[in-house]
DRENDO-1510 file (C-alpha; in Angstrom, 1 decimal, always signed):
<recs>
REC; n; res; u; v; w
REC; 1; MET; -58.8; +68.8; -40.2 .
REC; 2; ARG; -58.0; +71.5; -37.6 .
REC; 3; THR; -57.2; +74.8; -39.2 .
REC; 4; ALA; -55.6; +77.9; -37.7 .
REC; 5; TYR; -55.8; +81.5; -38.9 .
REC; 6; SER; -53.7; +84.5; -38.2 .
REC; 7; VAL; -54.8; +87.4; -36.0 .
REC; 8; GLU; -55.3; +89.7; -39.0 .
REC; 9; THR; -57.5; +87.1; -40.8 .
REC; 10; VAL; -59.6; +86.4; -37.7 .
REC; 11; ARG; -60.2; +90.1; -37.1 .
REC; 12; THR; -61.2; +90.7; -40.7 .
REC; 13; ALA; -63.7; +87.8; -40.4 .
REC; 14; GLU; -65.0; +89.0; -37.1 .
REC; 15; ARG; -65.7; +92.5; -38.5 .
REC; 16; GLU; -67.5; +91.0; -41.5 .
REC; 17; LEU; -69.6; +88.8; -39.2 .
REC; 18; MET; -70.4; +91.6; -36.7 .
REC; 19; ASP; -71.7; +93.8; -39.6 .
REC; 20; ARG; -74.3; +91.1; -40.2 .
REC; 21; LEU; -75.3; +90.6; -36.6 .
REC; 22; PRO; -76.9; +92.8; -33.9 .
REC; 23; ASP; -74.4; +94.6; -31.6 .
REC; 24; GLY; -72.8; +92.4; -29.0 .
REC; 25; VAL; -74.1; +89.0; -30.3 .
REC; 26; LEU; -70.6; +87.7; -31.1 .
REC; 27; MET; -69.3; +88.4; -27.6 .
REC; 28; GLN; -72.4; +86.8; -26.1 .
REC; 29; ARG; -71.8; +83.7; -28.1 .
REC; 30; ALA; -68.2; +83.5; -26.9 .
REC; 31; ALA; -69.2; +84.2; -23.3 .
REC; 32; ALA; -71.9; +81.5; -23.4 .
REC; 33; GLY; -69.5; +78.9; -24.7 .
REC; 34; LEU; -66.8; +79.9; -22.1 .
REC; 35; ALA; -69.3; +79.8; -19.3 .
REC; 36; ALA; -70.6; +76.4; -20.3 .
REC; 37; ALA; -67.1; +75.0; -20.4 .
REC; 38; CYS; -66.2; +76.6; -17.0 .
REC; 39; ALA; -69.4; +75.2; -15.4 .
REC; 40; ASP; -68.5; +71.7; -16.7 .
REC; 41; LEU; -65.0; +71.9; -15.2 .
REC; 42; LEU; -66.5; +73.1; -11.9 .
REC; 43; ARG; -69.0; +70.2; -11.9 .
REC; 44; ARG; -66.1; +67.8; -12.3 .
REC; 45; ARG; -64.4; +69.4; -9.2 .
REC; 46; GLY; -67.6; +69.1; -7.2 .
REC; 47; ARG; -70.1; +71.9; -7.8 .
REC; 48; VAL; -71.0; +75.1; -9.6 .
REC; 49; TYR; -73.2; +76.6; -6.9 .
REC; 50; GLY; -70.9; +78.0; -4.2 .
REC; 51; ALA; -67.7; +77.5; -6.3 .
REC; 52; ARG; -65.2; +80.3; -6.1 .
REC; 53; VAL; -64.3; +81.8; -9.5 .
REC; 54; VAL; -61.7; +84.5; -10.2 .
REC; 55; LEU; -61.6; +86.5; -13.4 .
REC; 56; LEU; -58.3; +88.2; -14.4 .
REC; 57; VAL; -59.6; +91.0; -16.6 .
REC; 58; GLY; -57.6; +93.1; -19.0 .
REC; 59; SER; -58.7; +96.0; -21.1 .
REC; 60; GLY; -59.5; +94.1; -24.3 .
REC; 61; ASP; -62.4; +92.0; -25.6 .
REC; 62; ASN; -61.0; +88.9; -23.9 .
REC; 63; GLY; -61.7; +90.7; -20.6 .
REC; 64; GLY; -65.2; +91.4; -21.8 .
REC; 65; ASP; -65.7; +87.7; -22.6 .
REC; 66; ALA; -64.5; +86.8; -19.2 .
REC; 67; LEU; -66.8; +89.3; -17.5 .
REC; 68; TYR; -69.9; +88.2; -19.4 .
REC; 69; ALA; -69.0; +84.5; -18.7 .
REC; 70; GLY; -68.6; +85.3; -15.0 .
REC; 71; ALA; -72.0; +86.9; -15.0 .
REC; 72; ARG; -73.5; +83.7; -16.3 .
REC; 73; LEU; -71.7; +81.7; -13.6 .
REC; 74; ALA; -72.8; +84.1; -10.9 .
REC; 75; LYS; -76.4; +83.6; -11.9 .
REC; 76; ARG; -75.8; +79.9; -11.3 .
REC; 77; GLY; -74.7; +80.5; -7.8 .
REC; 78; ALA; -70.9; +80.7; -8.1 .
REC; 79; GLY; -69.0; +83.3; -6.2 .
REC; 80; VAL; -67.4; +85.3; -8.8 .
REC; 81; THR; -64.7; +88.0; -8.3 .
REC; 82; ALA; -63.3; +90.0; -11.2 .
REC; 83; VAL; -59.7; +91.4; -10.7 .
REC; 84; LEU; -59.3; +94.4; -12.9 .
REC; 85; LEU; -55.7; +94.9; -14.0 .
REC; 86; THR; -56.2; +98.4; -15.4 .
REC; 87; ALA; -58.6; +100.7; -13.6 .
REC; 88; GLY; -61.2; +102.3; -15.7 .
REC; 89; ARG; -60.4; +100.3; -18.9 .
REC; 90; ALA; -62.4; +97.1; -18.4 .
REC; 91; HIS; -65.4; +96.3; -20.8 .
REC; 92; GLU; -68.3; +98.4; -19.4 .
REC; 93; GLY; -71.1; +96.1; -20.6 .
REC; 94; GLY; -69.3; +93.1; -19.1 .
REC; 95; LEU; -68.8; +94.9; -15.8 .
REC; 96; ALA; -72.4; +95.9; -15.6 .
REC; 97; ALA; -73.5; +92.4; -16.3 .
REC; 98; LEU; -71.3; +90.9; -13.6 .
REC; 99; SER; -72.3; +93.5; -11.0 .
REC; 100; GLY; -76.0; +92.9; -11.9 .
REC; 101; ALA; -75.6; +89.1; -11.3 .
REC; 102; GLY; -74.0; +89.6; -7.9 .
REC; 103; GLY; -70.3; +89.4; -8.8 .
REC; 104; ARG; -67.6; +91.3; -7.0 .
REC; 105; VAL; -65.1; +93.6; -8.6 .
REC; 106; VAL; -61.6; +94.2; -7.2 .
REC; 107; GLU; -59.2; +96.7; -8.7 .
REC; 108; HIS; -55.6; +95.5; -8.5 .
REC; 109; SER; -54.1; +99.0; -8.5 .
REC; 110; SER; -56.3; +100.3; -5.6 .
REC; 111; ASP; -56.3; +97.1; -3.4 .
REC; 112; PRO; -53.0; +95.3; -4.1 .
REC; 113; SER; -53.5; +92.5; -1.6 .
REC; 114; ALA; -57.1; +91.5; -2.3 .
REC; 115; PRO; -56.4; +89.8; -5.7 .
REC; 116; PHE; -53.9; +87.4; -4.1 .
REC; 117; ASP; -56.3; +86.5; -1.3 .
REC; 118; VAL; -59.1; +85.5; -3.7 .
REC; 119; LEU; -56.7; +83.7; -6.0 .
REC; 120; ALA; -55.4; +81.6; -3.1 .
REC; 121; ALA; -58.9; +80.4; -2.4 .
REC; 122; ALA; -60.2; +80.0; -6.0 .
REC; 123; ASP; -61.6; +76.8; -7.6 .
REC; 124; LEU; -61.3; +78.2; -11.1 .
REC; 125; VAL; -59.4; +81.2; -12.6 .
REC; 126; VAL; -60.3; +82.7; -15.9 .
REC; 127; ASP; -57.4; +84.3; -17.8 .
REC; 128; GLY; -58.8; +87.3; -19.7 .
REC; 129; ILE; -55.7; +89.5; -19.3 .
REC; 130; THR; -54.7; +89.9; -22.9 .
REC; 131; GLY; -56.2; +88.9; -26.2 .
REC; 132; ILE; -54.9; +87.5; -29.6 .
REC; 133; GLY; -53.1; +90.9; -30.2 .
REC; 134; GLY; -50.9; +90.6; -27.2 .
REC; 135; ARG; -47.1; +90.9; -27.9 .
REC; 136; GLY; -44.0; +90.4; -25.9 .
REC; 137; GLY; -45.2; +88.5; -22.9 .
REC; 138; LEU; -47.1; +89.7; -19.8 .
REC; 139; ARG; -46.7; +93.2; -18.5 .
REC; 140; PRO; -44.7; +93.4; -15.3 .
REC; 141; ASP; -47.8; +94.3; -13.2 .
REC; 142; ALA; -49.6; +91.2; -14.5 .
REC; 143; VAL; -46.8; +88.7; -13.7 .
REC; 144; PRO; -47.4; +88.4; -9.9 .
REC; 145; LEU; -51.1; +87.7; -10.6 .
REC; 146; ALA; -50.3; +85.1; -13.2 .
REC; 147; ARG; -47.9; +83.4; -10.9 .
REC; 148; ALA; -50.4; +83.4; -8.0 .
REC; 149; ALA; -53.0; +81.9; -10.3 .
REC; 150; ARG; -50.7; +79.1; -11.4 .
REC; 151; GLU; -49.5; +78.4; -7.8 .
REC; 152; SER; -53.1; +78.1; -6.6 .
REC; 153; ASP; -55.1; +74.9; -6.6 .
REC; 154; ALA; -57.5; +76.4; -9.1 .
REC; 155; VAL; -58.1; +75.2; -12.7 .
REC; 156; VAL; -56.8; +77.9; -15.0 .
REC; 157; VAL; -58.9; +78.5; -18.1 .
REC; 158; ALA; -57.5; +80.8; -20.8 .
REC; 159; VAL; -59.9; +83.0; -22.9 .
REC; 160; ASP; -59.0; +82.4; -26.6 .
REC; 161; LEU; -55.3; +81.8; -25.8 .
REC; 162; PRO; -53.0; +82.0; -22.7 .
REC; 163; SER; -52.0; +85.6; -21.9 .
REC; 164; GLY; -48.4; +86.3; -22.9 .
REC; 165; VAL; -48.0; +83.9; -25.9 .
REC; 166; GLU; -47.8; +85.1; -29.5 .
REC; 167; ALA; -50.9; +84.1; -31.4 .
REC; 168; ASP; -49.4; +84.0; -34.9 .
REC; 169; SER; -46.1; +82.3; -34.3 .
REC; 170; GLY; -46.5; +80.2; -31.2 .
REC; 171; GLU; -43.5; +82.0; -29.6 .
REC; 172; VAL; -43.4; +82.9; -25.9 .
REC; 173; VAL; -41.4; +86.1; -25.5 .
REC; 174; GLY; -41.2; +86.8; -21.8 .
REC; 175; GLU; -43.5; +85.4; -19.1 .
REC; 176; ALA; -46.9; +83.8; -19.9 .
REC; 177; LEU; -49.7; +82.3; -17.9 .
REC; 178; ARG; -49.8; +78.5; -18.4 .
REC; 179; ALA; -53.4; +77.3; -18.6 .
REC; 180; ASP; -55.0; +73.9; -17.9 .
REC; 181; VAL; -57.6; +74.6; -20.5 .
REC; 182; THR; -58.0; +77.1; -23.3 .
REC; 183; LEU; -61.3; +78.0; -24.9 .
REC; 184; THR; -60.8; +79.6; -28.3 .
REC; 185; PHE; -63.5; +81.2; -30.4 .
REC; 186; GLY; -64.4; +80.7; -34.1 .
REC; 187; THR; -61.2; +79.0; -35.1 .
REC; 188; TYR; -57.8; +77.9; -33.9 .
REC; 189; LYS; -54.9; +80.2; -33.9 .
REC; 190; PRO; -51.3; +79.0; -34.8 .
REC; 191; ALA; -50.3; +79.3; -31.1 .
REC; 192; HIS; -52.7; +76.5; -30.3 .
REC; 193; LEU; -50.9; +74.1; -32.5 .
REC; 194; ILE; -47.2; +75.1; -32.2 .
REC; 195; ASP; -44.8; +74.8; -29.3 .
REC; 196; PRO; -43.8; +76.4; -27.1 .
REC; 197; ALA; -47.2; +78.2; -26.9 .
REC; 198; ARG; -49.1; +75.0; -27.4 .
REC; 199; GLU; -47.7; +73.7; -24.0 .
REC; 200; TYR; -49.1; +76.8; -22.3 .
REC; 201; ALA; -52.6; +76.2; -23.7 .
REC; 202; GLY; -53.3; +72.9; -22.1 .
REC; 203; ALA; -56.3; +71.1; -23.5 .
REC; 204; VAL; -57.8; +73.3; -26.3 .
REC; 205; GLY; -61.6; +73.5; -27.0 .
REC; 206; LEU; -63.2; +75.4; -29.9 .
REC; 207; VAL; -66.3; +77.4; -29.4 .
REC; 208; ASP; -68.3; +77.9; -32.6 .
REC; 209; ILE; -69.4; +81.5; -32.9 .
REC; 210; GLY; -70.3; +81.4; -36.6 .
REC; 211; LEU; -66.9; +82.5; -37.9 .
REC; 212; GLY; -66.5; +79.6; -40.3 .
REC; 213; ALA; -68.9; +81.2; -42.8 .
REC; 214; VAL; -66.6; +84.2; -43.3 .
REC; 215; LEU; -63.1; +82.7; -43.0 .
REC; 216; PRO; -61.2; +82.2; -46.2 .
REC; 217; PRO; -60.7; +78.6; -47.5 .
REC; 218; ALA; -56.9; +78.7; -47.0 .
REC; 219; ALA; -55.6; +78.7; -43.5 .
REC; 220; GLU; -52.2; +79.7; -42.2 .
REC; 221; LEU; -51.8; +76.4; -40.4 .
REC; 222; GLU; -53.5; +73.0; -40.4 .
REC; 223; ALA; -53.3; +69.8; -38.5 .
REC; 224; LEU; -54.4; +66.5; -40.0 .
REC; 225; GLN; -56.8; +64.2; -38.1 .
REC; 226; HIS; -57.4; +60.5; -38.3 .
REC; 227; ALA; -59.9; +60.7; -41.1 .
REC; 228; ASP; -57.6; +63.0; -43.2 .
REC; 229; VAL; -54.6; +60.6; -42.8 .
REC; 230; ALA; -56.9; +57.6; -43.6 .
REC; 231; ARG; -57.8; +59.2; -46.9 .
REC; 232; LEU; -54.2; +59.6; -47.8 .
REC; 233; LEU; -52.9; +56.2; -46.9 .
REC; 234; PRO; -51.7; +54.3; -49.9 .
REC; 235; VAL; -53.6; +51.0; -49.4 .
REC; 236; PRO; -52.9; +48.2; -51.9 .
REC; 237; THR; -55.6; +47.2; -54.4 .
REC; 238; GLY; -56.2; +43.9; -56.2 .
REC; 239; GLU; -54.0; +45.0; -59.1 .
REC; 240; SER; -51.1; +46.0; -56.8 .
REC; 241; ASP; -47.6; +44.3; -57.0 .
REC; 242; LYS; -44.4; +45.2; -55.2 .
REC; 243; TYR; -43.4; +47.7; -57.9 .
REC; 244; ARG; -46.8; +49.4; -58.0 .
REC; 245; ARG; -46.8; +49.8; -54.2 .
REC; 246; GLY; -43.5; +51.6; -54.6 .
REC; 247; VAL; -39.8; +50.7; -54.4 .
REC; 248; VAL; -37.8; +53.0; -52.0 .
REC; 249; GLY; -34.1; +53.3; -52.0 .
REC; 250; VAL; -32.3; +53.8; -48.7 .
REC; 251; VAL; -28.8; +55.2; -48.6 .
REC; 252; ALA; -27.9; +55.1; -44.9 .
REC; 253; GLY; -25.6; +53.6; -42.4 .
REC; 254; SER; -21.8; +53.4; -42.1 .
REC; 255; ALA; -19.3; +51.2; -40.4 .
REC; 256; ARG; -19.8; +53.4; -37.3 .
REC; 257; TYR; -23.6; +53.6; -37.5 .
REC; 258; PRO; -24.9; +50.4; -39.1 .
REC; 259; GLY; -28.0; +50.5; -36.9 .
REC; 260; ALA; -29.2; +53.7; -38.7 .
REC; 261; ALA; -29.5; +51.6; -41.9 .
REC; 262; VAL; -31.5; +48.9; -40.1 .
REC; 263; LEU; -33.9; +51.4; -38.5 .
REC; 264; ALA; -34.4; +53.3; -41.8 .
REC; 265; VAL; -35.1; +50.1; -43.6 .
REC; 266; ALA; -37.5; +49.0; -40.8 .
REC; 267; GLY; -39.4; +52.3; -41.2 .
REC; 268; ALA; -39.7; +51.8; -45.0 .
REC; 269; LEU; -40.8; +48.2; -44.9 .
REC; 270; ARG; -43.4; +48.9; -42.1 .
REC; 271; GLY; -44.5; +52.0; -43.9 .
REC; 272; GLY; -45.9; +50.0; -46.7 .
REC; 273; ALA; -43.1; +49.9; -49.3 .
REC; 274; GLY; -43.5; +47.2; -51.9 .
REC; 275; ALA; -39.7; +46.7; -51.8 .
REC; 276; VAL; -36.6; +48.4; -50.3 .
REC; 277; ARG; -33.3; +48.7; -52.1 .
REC; 278; TYR; -30.5; +49.3; -49.5 .
REC; 279; VAL; -27.3; +51.0; -50.6 .
REC; 280; GLY; -24.4; +51.3; -48.3 .
REC; 281; PRO; -21.8; +49.4; -46.1 .
REC; 282; ALA; -24.3; +48.0; -43.6 .
REC; 283; GLY; -25.8; +45.4; -45.9 .
REC; 284; ASP; -25.0; +42.4; -43.7 .
REC; 285; ALA; -26.7; +44.0; -40.7 .
REC; 286; VAL; -29.8; +44.9; -42.9 .
REC; 287; ILE; -30.1; +41.4; -44.4 .
REC; 288; ALA; -29.7; +39.8; -41.0 .
REC; 289; ARG; -32.8; +41.6; -39.8 .
REC; 290; PHE; -34.8; +42.0; -43.0 .
REC; 291; PRO; -33.9; +39.3; -45.5 .
REC; 292; GLU; -36.4; +40.7; -48.0 .
REC; 293; THR; -34.3; +43.8; -48.6 .
REC; 294; LEU; -32.5; +44.2; -51.9 .
REC; 295; VAL; -28.9; +45.1; -51.0 .
REC; 296; HIS; -26.4; +46.8; -53.3 .
REC; 297; ALA; -22.9; +48.1; -52.5 .
REC; 298; GLY; -23.5; +51.3; -54.5 .
REC; 299; PRO; -23.3; +53.8; -55.9 .
REC; 300; PRO; -27.1; +54.6; -55.8 .
REC; 301; ALA; -27.2; +55.3; -59.5 .
REC; 302; LYS; -26.3; +51.7; -60.2 .
REC; 303; ALA; -28.5; +50.1; -57.5 .
REC; 304; GLY; -31.6; +49.7; -59.7 .
REC; 305; ARG; -34.9; +51.5; -60.2 .
REC; 306; VAL; -36.6; +53.2; -57.3 .
REC; 307; GLN; -39.6; +55.5; -56.9 .
REC; 308; ALA; -38.0; +57.5; -54.2 .
REC; 309; TRP; -34.7; +57.8; -52.3 .
REC; 310; VAL; -34.0; +58.2; -48.6 .
REC; 311; VAL; -30.5; +59.5; -48.0 .
REC; 312; GLY; -28.6; +60.4; -44.9 .
REC; 313; PRO; -29.3; +58.5; -41.6 .
REC; 314; GLY; -26.1; +57.4; -40.1 .
REC; 315; LEU; -24.2; +58.1; -43.3 .
REC; 316; GLY; -21.2; +59.7; -41.8 .
REC; 317; GLU; -18.8; +60.6; -44.6 .
REC; 318; GLU; -20.1; +57.9; -46.9 .
REC; 319; PRO; -21.0; +59.1; -50.4 .
REC; 320; GLY; -24.5; +59.0; -51.9 .
REC; 321; VAL; -26.2; +62.3; -51.4 .
REC; 322; ARG; -25.1; +63.8; -54.7 .
REC; 323; ASP; -26.2; +60.7; -56.6 .
REC; 324; ALA; -29.6; +60.7; -55.0 .
REC; 325; LEU; -30.1; +64.4; -55.7 .
REC; 326; ALA; -29.1; +63.9; -59.3 .
REC; 327; SER; -31.9; +61.4; -59.8 .
REC; 328; ASP; -35.3; +62.2; -61.3 .
REC; 329; VAL; -37.4; +60.8; -58.4 .
REC; 330; PRO; -38.4; +62.3; -55.0 .
REC; 331; VAL; -35.6; +62.4; -52.5 .
REC; 332; LEU; -35.8; +62.7; -48.7 .
REC; 333; VAL; -32.6; +64.1; -47.1 .
REC; 334; ASP; -32.1; +63.5; -43.4 .
REC; 335; ALA; -29.3; +63.6; -40.7 .
REC; 336; ASP; -25.8; +63.4; -42.2 .
REC; 337; GLY; -27.2; +64.1; -45.7 .
REC; 338; LEU; -28.1; +67.6; -44.6 .
REC; 339; ARG; -24.5; +68.6; -43.7 .
REC; 340; GLY; -23.2; +71.1; -46.2 .
REC; 341; LEU; -26.3; +70.7; -48.3 .
REC; 342; ASN; -26.2; +73.0; -51.4 .
REC; 343; ALA; -29.3; +75.1; -51.7 .
REC; 344; LYS; -28.7; +75.7; -55.4 .
REC; 345; VAL; -28.5; +72.0; -56.2 .
REC; 346; VAL; -31.7; +71.3; -54.3 .
REC; 347; ARG; -33.6; +74.2; -55.9 .
REC; 348; ALA; -32.5; +73.1; -59.4 .
REC; 349; ARG; -34.1; +69.7; -59.0 .
REC; 350; LYS; -37.2; +68.9; -61.0 .
REC; 351; ALA; -38.5; +66.1; -58.7 .
REC; 352; PRO; -39.7; +66.9; -55.2 .
REC; 353; THR; -37.2; +67.1; -52.3 .
REC; 354; LEU; -38.1; +66.7; -48.7 .
REC; 355; LEU; -35.7; +67.8; -46.0 .
REC; 356; THR; -36.2; +66.5; -42.4 .
REC; 357; PRO; -33.9; +68.3; -40.0 .
REC; 358; HIS; -34.2; +68.5; -36.3 .
REC; 359; ALA; -33.7; +71.9; -34.6 .
REC; 360; GLY; -29.9; +71.7; -34.5 .
REC; 361; GLU; -29.7; +70.7; -38.2 .
REC; 362; ALA; -32.1; +73.4; -39.2 .
REC; 363; ALA; -30.0; +75.9; -37.3 .
REC; 364; ALA; -26.9; +74.9; -39.2 .
REC; 365; LEU; -28.8; +75.1; -42.5 .
REC; 366; LEU; -30.0; +78.6; -41.6 .
REC; 367; GLU; -26.8; +79.6; -39.9 .
REC; 368; VAL; -28.5; +80.8; -36.8 .
REC; 369; PRO; -28.3; +79.6; -33.1 .
REC; 370; ARG; -30.4; +76.5; -32.3 .
REC; 371; GLU; -32.3; +78.4; -29.7 .
REC; 372; GLU; -33.6; +80.7; -32.4 .
REC; 373; VAL; -35.1; +77.8; -34.3 .
REC; 374; GLU; -36.6; +76.3; -31.2 .
REC; 375; SER; -38.3; +79.5; -30.1 .
REC; 376; ALA; -39.6; +80.4; -33.5 .
REC; 377; ARG; -40.3; +77.1; -35.2 .
REC; 378; LEU; -42.9; +78.4; -37.7 .
REC; 379; THR; -40.6; +81.1; -38.9 .
REC; 380; ALA; -37.7; +78.7; -39.3 .
REC; 381; VAL; -39.6; +76.0; -41.2 .
REC; 382; ARG; -41.0; +78.6; -43.6 .
REC; 383; GLU; -37.5; +80.2; -44.2 .
REC; 384; LEU; -36.0; +76.8; -44.9 .
REC; 385; ALA; -38.6; +75.9; -47.4 .
REC; 386; ALA; -38.1; +79.2; -49.2 .
REC; 387; ARG; -34.3; +79.0; -49.2 .
REC; 388; TYR; -34.0; +75.5; -50.5 .
REC; 389; GLY; -37.1; +75.4; -52.7 .
REC; 390; ALA; -38.0; +72.1; -50.9 .
REC; 391; THR; -40.6; +70.7; -48.6 .
REC; 392; VAL; -39.3; +70.8; -45.0 .
REC; 393; LEU; -40.3; +68.6; -42.1 .
REC; 394; LEU; -38.9; +70.2; -39.0 .
REC; 395; LYS; -38.8; +67.7; -36.3 .
REC; 396; GLY; -39.2; +68.5; -32.6 .
REC; 397; SER; -41.7; +69.2; -29.9 .
REC; 398; THR; -44.1; +70.2; -32.6 .
REC; 399; THR; -43.2; +68.7; -36.0 .
REC; 400; LEU; -44.0; +71.2; -38.8 .
REC; 401; VAL; -44.2; +70.5; -42.5 .
REC; 402; ALA; -43.8; +73.5; -44.9 .
REC; 403; ASP; -44.1; +73.5; -48.6 .
REC; 404; PRO; -42.1; +76.0; -50.9 .
REC; 405; ASP; -45.5; +77.0; -52.3 .
REC; 406; THR; -46.4; +79.6; -49.7 .
REC; 407; ALA; -50.1; +79.5; -50.7 .
REC; 408; LEU; -50.3; +76.1; -48.9 .
REC; 409; PRO; -50.8; +76.1; -45.1 .
REC; 410; VAL; -48.0; +74.8; -43.0 .
REC; 411; ARG; -49.0; +71.5; -41.3 .
REC; 412; ALA; -48.5; +70.8; -37.6 .
REC; 413; ASN; -48.4; +67.3; -36.4 .
REC; 414; PRO; -50.8; +66.6; -33.5 .
REC; 415; THR; -49.5; +63.2; -32.5 .
REC; 416; GLY; -46.0; +64.1; -31.3 .
REC; 417; THR; -44.9; +62.7; -27.9 .
REC; 418; PRO; -41.8; +63.2; -25.8 .
REC; 419; TRP; -41.3; +59.4; -26.0 .
REC; 420; LEU; -39.9; +60.0; -29.5 .
REC; 421; ALA; -36.9; +61.8; -28.0 .
REC; 422; THR; -34.8; +58.6; -28.3 .
REC; 423; ALA; -31.9; +57.8; -30.5 .
REC; 424; GLY; -32.8; +56.4; -33.9 .
REC; 425; SER; -36.4; +57.4; -34.0 .
REC; 426; GLY; -35.7; +59.9; -36.7 .
REC; 427; ASP; -34.2; +57.1; -38.8 .
REC; 428; VAL; -37.4; +55.2; -38.6 .
REC; 429; LEU; -39.4; +58.3; -39.6 .
REC; 430; SER; -37.1; +58.8; -42.6 .
REC; 431; GLY; -37.7; +55.3; -43.9 .
REC; 432; LEU; -41.5; +55.5; -43.2 .
REC; 433; THR; -41.8; +58.8; -45.0 .
REC; 434; GLY; -39.7; +57.6; -47.9 .
REC; 435; SER; -42.0; +54.6; -48.4 .
REC; 436; LEU; -44.9; +57.1; -48.7 .
REC; 437; LEU; -43.0; +59.1; -51.3 .
REC; 438; ALA; -42.3; +56.0; -53.3 .
REC; 439; ALA; -46.0; +55.1; -53.1 .
REC; 440; GLY; -46.9; +58.3; -54.9 .
REC; 441; LEU; -47.7; +60.8; -52.1 .
REC; 442; GLY; -46.5; +64.3; -52.7 .
REC; 443; ALA; -43.7; +65.5; -50.3 .
REC; 444; ARG; -46.1; +67.6; -48.2 .
REC; 445; ASP; -48.5; +64.7; -47.7 .
REC; 446; ALA; -45.8; +62.1; -47.2 .
REC; 447; GLY; -44.2; +64.2; -44.5 .
REC; 448; SER; -47.5; +64.9; -42.8 .
REC; 449; VAL; -48.7; +61.3; -42.9 .
REC; 450; GLY; -45.3; +60.0; -41.9 .
REC; 451; ALA; -45.1; +62.3; -38.8 .
REC; 452; TYR; -48.7; +61.4; -37.8 .
REC; 453; LEU; -48.1; +57.6; -38.0 .
REC; 454; HIS; -44.7; +58.0; -36.3 .
REC; 455; GLY; -46.2; +59.8; -33.4 .
REC; 456; LEU; -49.1; +57.3; -33.1 .
REC; 457; ALA; -46.6; +54.4; -33.1 .
REC; 458; ALA; -44.6; +56.0; -30.3 .
REC; 459; ARG; -47.7; +56.5; -28.2 .
REC; 460; SER; -48.8; +52.9; -28.9 .
REC; 461; ALA; -45.4; +51.5; -28.0 .
REC; 462; ALA; -44.9; +53.6; -24.9 .
REC; 463; ARG; -48.2; +53.7; -23.1 .
REC; 464; GLY; -46.3; +55.6; -20.3 .
REC; 465; ALA; -43.1; +53.5; -20.4 .
REC; 466; PRO; -39.8; +54.2; -22.1 .
REC; 467; VAL; -39.4; +53.0; -25.7 .
REC; 468; SER; -36.6; +52.6; -28.2 .
REC; 469; ALA; -36.6; +53.4; -31.9 .
REC; 470; GLU; -36.9; +49.7; -32.6 .
REC; 471; ASP; -40.1; +49.7; -30.5 .
REC; 472; VAL; -41.5; +52.6; -32.5 .
REC; 473; GLY; -40.7; +50.9; -35.8 .
REC; 474; ALA; -42.4; +47.7; -34.7 .
REC; 475; ALA; -45.5; +49.7; -33.6 .
REC; 476; LEU; -46.0; +51.2; -37.0 .
REC; 477; ARG; -48.1; +48.3; -37.9 .
REC; 478; VAL; -50.5; +49.1; -35.1 .
REC; 479; ALA; -50.6; +52.8; -36.0 .
REC; 480; TRP; -51.3; +52.0; -39.7 .
REC; 481; ARG; -54.1; +49.6; -38.8 .
REC; 482; ASP; -55.7; +52.1; -36.4 .
REC; 483; VAL; -55.7; +54.9; -39.0 .
REC; 484; SER; -56.7; +52.7; -41.9 .
REC; 485; GLU; -59.8; +51.6; -40.0 .
REC; 486; GLU; -61.1; +55.1; -40.3 .
REC; 487; ALA; -61.2; +54.8; -44.1 .
</recs>
């Protein structure tokens, strides 16, 4: 499990740990890990000795980490130049260490052209401009340097997180420096797991500085890994039958969109459901593809017993949402089912409800512009969960799952891929997640496991080539097998 903590929590933990340690030990641990990672990157590019390293140094502790790491690299023969963005405000101990190791110092304000000359020739750039407390993007004087670093041929390594991104929310307000690699210390921060900031971080590595011993058990954000998903998978036992494995009802499709019904049923069957009851006008299309499906014309209340309902994909104006929400079993609401959804009705339900909007649908539910949801995904998913009293799976570049219980961390899915941006893939996800609800997983676990398997399936199906939603659905078997082998 990857866990991410807020800036306030991290700083509180750092203060507690520093009270137990000699002065400067925590920064030296961070610098040692940063220097080791940078040396490894330089070796991959050819050499450490003689390599040209540029440190972009701000006034905070991240600048200090960069300076101490630069001193270690200079001792190994690298040519290290520190570019100070604010004269007289860089970390004094770090500056002394770098100078003592033979590093060079350039002040951006007093020698405006020098930083651009060294950046153009750099093999590696260390971004130590701002720290986890940075807000509102890069300052205007830092923007040209950030652009020059990015336009160079150097590998850009961010200290803790890329300068200009918001640590707690993953938002990018203004300009930020896009890194190839980010080395973070002690724990992940939400920005490492949530787009758009996640894209700026590149490959993220975690340096252990001993912070785990003083961090609270509950994080702000978490991301499941293979082993976590394997433990949650509802694998049949010797006593299982189709009913014990879970019967999921699917209310989907219409005369205009019969394929949505087929794809949702595919996701449910390949997601491990013992049986699928389909309700709607696309029964012929469903049976033609999946003859094991139990088809009923409706309404859902008369279709037979289910352990969970999936309602909405391709539904158009067809009825069914109200019946499903009136049931006493978990309900997943997606796509057309989300239009005009009544928050009071959802909040009044005793059984769990899982809403699975994309950014546009979430914006309609929140009555805000789509851009607001896409730029502040964590805020949006939390607000939806609170407003509807439901678990919310917000689809998109980073799929997030939030529970109405605010004590539970929001979950970020790490397996998402742009190949999922194809018509019908959300229908497959709905059926898959519904099958997990029917098997007995809670809404938060079902959403998280469903998103994880869905992303793995898309990666497996694509392997660098375009895929359809049908391909993703078919690849669920491979994803399930790969994860279950971890158990």
